[in-house]
C-alpha positions in Angstrom: -116.1 -91.1 -77.8 -115.2 -90.5 -81.0 -117.1 -89.0 -83.4 -118.2 -91.5 -86.5 -117.0 -89.9 -89.9 -118.9 -91.6 -92.3 -121.5 -89.9 -90.3 -120.4 -86.2 -90.4 -120.0 -86.8 -94.3 -123.1 -87.7 -94.5 -124.3 -84.6 -92.8 -122.2 -82.2 -95.0 -123.1 -84.4 -97.9 -127.1 -83.5 -97.6 -126.2 -79.8 -97.2 -124.2 -80.0 -100.6 -127.0 -82.2 -102.1 -129.4 -79.8 -101.0 -127.8 -76.8 -102.6 -127.3 -77.8 -105.7 -130.9 -78.5 -105.6 -132.0 -75.2 -104.7 -129.1 -73.3 -107.0 -130.4 -75.3 -110.3 -134.1 -74.3 -109.6 -133.3 -70.4 -109.3 -130.6 -70.3 -112.0 -133.9 -72.3 -114.1 -136.7 -69.5 -112.6 -134.2 -66.5 -111.5 -136.6 -64.1 -114.6 -140.1 -65.5 -113.0 -138.6 -65.1 -109.7 -137.1 -61.5 -110.5 -140.9 -59.9 -111.1 -143.7 -62.3 -108.9 -141.8 -62.5 -105.2 -140.5 -60.2 -103.0 -138.1 -62.8 -101.9 -133.8 -62.3 -102.9 -132.3 -65.8 -102.6 -128.7 -65.5 -101.3 -125.7 -68.2 -100.3 -122.1 -67.5 -98.2 -119.7 -68.4 -96.9 -117.9 -67.2 -94.0 -114.0 -67.6 -95.0 -112.7 -66.5 -91.7 -114.3 -70.7 -91.1 -113.2 -71.6 -93.9 -109.6 -70.9 -93.2 -109.5 -72.4 -90.6 -110.6 -75.0 -91.9 -114.0 -76.0 -90.8 -116.5 -76.2 -94.6 -119.6 -73.8 -93.9 -122.2 -72.5 -96.3 -125.4 -70.4 -95.4 -129.0 -69.4 -96.5 -130.1 -65.3 -96.3 -134.0 -64.9 -97.7 -134.3 -61.2 -97.8 -137.5 -59.6 -97.9 -139.0 -55.9 -99.4 -139.8 -55.2 -95.8 -136.3 -54.5 -94.8 -136.0 -58.3 -93.1 -133.6 -60.9 -93.8 -133.9 -64.7 -92.5 -130.1 -66.4 -92.1 -129.8 -70.2 -91.7 -125.7 -70.9 -91.9 -124.2 -74.8 -91.2 -120.8 -75.4 -90.6 -119.2 -79.0 -90.6 -115.6 -79.8 -90.3 -114.0 -83.9 -89.7 -110.3 -83.7 -89.7 -108.8 -86.8 -87.9 -106.1 -88.5 -87.5 -106.6 -91.3 -85.0 -103.1 -92.7 -85.2 -101.6 -89.5 -84.1 -104.6 -88.8 -81.9 -105.1 -85.7 -84.1 -108.7 -84.4 -84.6 -110.3 -81.2 -85.9 -114.2 -82.3 -85.9 -116.9 -79.7 -85.0 -120.7 -79.4 -86.4 -123.5 -77.0 -85.8 -125.7 -74.5 -87.1 -126.2 -70.6 -86.3 -129.6 -68.5 -87.4 -130.5 -64.7 -87.5 -133.0 -62.4 -88.0 -131.6 -59.2 -89.4 -132.8 -55.8 -90.8 -131.0 -53.4 -93.1 -131.1 -50.1 -92.7 -130.3 -49.4 -96.1 -133.6 -51.2 -96.9 -135.8 -48.8 -98.3 -133.0 -46.7 -100.2 -133.5 -46.8 -103.9 -130.1 -47.5 -105.1 -128.2 -49.5 -102.4 -130.9 -52.3 -101.1 -129.7 -54.7 -99.0 -126.2 -53.4 -98.3 -124.6 -51.0 -96.1 -125.2 -51.2 -92.3 -127.8 -53.9 -90.8 -128.1 -55.1 -87.4 -129.9 -58.6 -86.3 -130.1 -61.6 -83.4 -129.2 -64.9 -83.2 -128.2 -67.7 -82.1 -126.4 -70.6 -82.6 -125.6 -74.6 -81.7 -122.4 -77.0 -81.9 -120.6 -80.1 -81.4 -116.8 -79.9 -81.2 -114.0 -82.5 -80.8 -110.8 -80.8 -80.4 -107.2 -82.7 -79.6 -103.6 -81.6 -81.1 -102.1 -85.3 -79.8 -102.6 -84.9 -75.8 -105.5 -83.1 -74.1 -108.5 -83.5 -76.1 -112.1 -81.4 -75.1 -115.1 -82.8 -76.4 -119.2 -81.7 -76.7 -121.0 -83.8 -78.2 -124.3 -83.2 -78.3 -126.1 -80.0 -79.6 -127.8 -78.9 -76.3 -124.9 -78.8 -74.4 -123.7 -76.0 -76.2 -125.8 -73.1 -77.3 -125.3 -69.4 -77.5 -127.1 -65.7 -78.1 -126.2 -62.7 -79.1 -127.1 -59.2 -81.1 -125.0 -58.3 -84.4 -124.0 -55.4 -86.0 -122.2 -55.2 -90.3 -121.3 -53.9 -93.0 -122.3 -55.5 -96.7 -120.4 -54.5 -99.7 -121.4 -55.1 -103.1 -118.5 -56.3 -105.2 -120.4 -57.0 -108.4 -124.5 -57.6 -109.9 -123.9 -60.6 -108.4 -121.6 -60.9 -105.0 -120.9 -59.0 -102.9 -118.6 -58.8 -98.8 -120.1 -58.9 -95.6 -118.2 -57.6 -92.5 -120.2 -58.5 -88.8 -119.1 -58.6 -85.2 -121.3 -60.3 -82.6 -121.5 -60.2 -79.2 -123.1 -62.3 -76.9 -123.4 -65.2 -74.1 -121.7 -68.8 -75.1 -122.3 -71.9 -72.5 -120.8 -75.0 -72.4 -120.6 -78.4 -71.2 -117.7 -80.8 -72.2 -115.2 -83.4 -71.1 -112.0 -83.2 -71.0 -109.8 -86.5 -71.7 -106.5 -88.1 -72.4 -105.9 -90.6 -75.4 -104.4 -93.7 -73.8 -102.7 -95.8 -76.4 -106.2 -97.0 -78.9 -108.6 -95.6 -76.5 -109.4 -92.7 -74.3 -109.7 -91.6 -71.1 -112.1 -89.3 -69.5 -110.1 -87.0 -66.3 -113.1 -83.9 -66.1 -116.2 -82.6 -66.8 -116.3 -78.5 -67.0 -118.3 -75.7 -68.2 -117.6 -73.2 -70.0 -120.1 -69.9 -69.5 -118.7 -66.6 -71.7 -120.0 -63.2 -72.3 -118.0 -61.3 -74.8 -117.6 -61.5 -78.6 -119.1 -65.1 -79.9 -119.1 -64.3 -83.6 -117.1 -63.4 -86.1 -117.2 -63.1 -90.2 -115.9 -62.1 -93.6 -117.7 -63.8 -95.5 -118.9 -63.7 -99.6 -121.7 -63.7 -101.0 -124.1 -65.0 -104.3 -126.9 -63.1 -105.0 -128.6 -65.7 -107.1 -132.0 -64.4 -108.3 -130.6 -60.6 -107.9 -133.7 -58.9 -107.4 -132.3 -56.2 -105.0 -128.2 -55.6 -105.4 -127.9 -53.1 -108.6 -124.7 -53.4 -110.8 -121.3 -50.8 -109.6 
């Protein structure tokens, strides 16, 4: 019933290696990108997920048209099987975003923004008693609309506040620990309309095409 920890670690290591390669290439070609391409590359992390011990990282690609595309990954694999404690989940989130101030000459890609997003995730949560598990991405997904505000902190860094409202659906198993194994006791469905996203994200503008000094 449990996710294999090695599988989760491999997924997370693959993400770290991809980010490292992307960052190295971006730094080495920063001046070239600033002058020859309309794409701005940014990395970010949601501080609220980090506080909840759910490491996450996201990539944002911005265009000169005011549009941006985001892809986020979240992955946590904390567990203590002897005490029946599990805090495990991984998933993805994508967003197509439009910056309302993108045509401003002094603050492009900062200020207010709106977007539409989709989410998929798996999870396994247990704290010594009843546990809740959804082990396939297609059984836990959501869609919604988002509004947010981004404030520059410096030439390369900014902070973003985002709230999303939408629909989230999940099919999950309820189980109870029984010595060294786990017994499924129920199968439930969740259909939720309301807030499905809350972010306080910290952003690193890698090639710094659009941010300005403050």
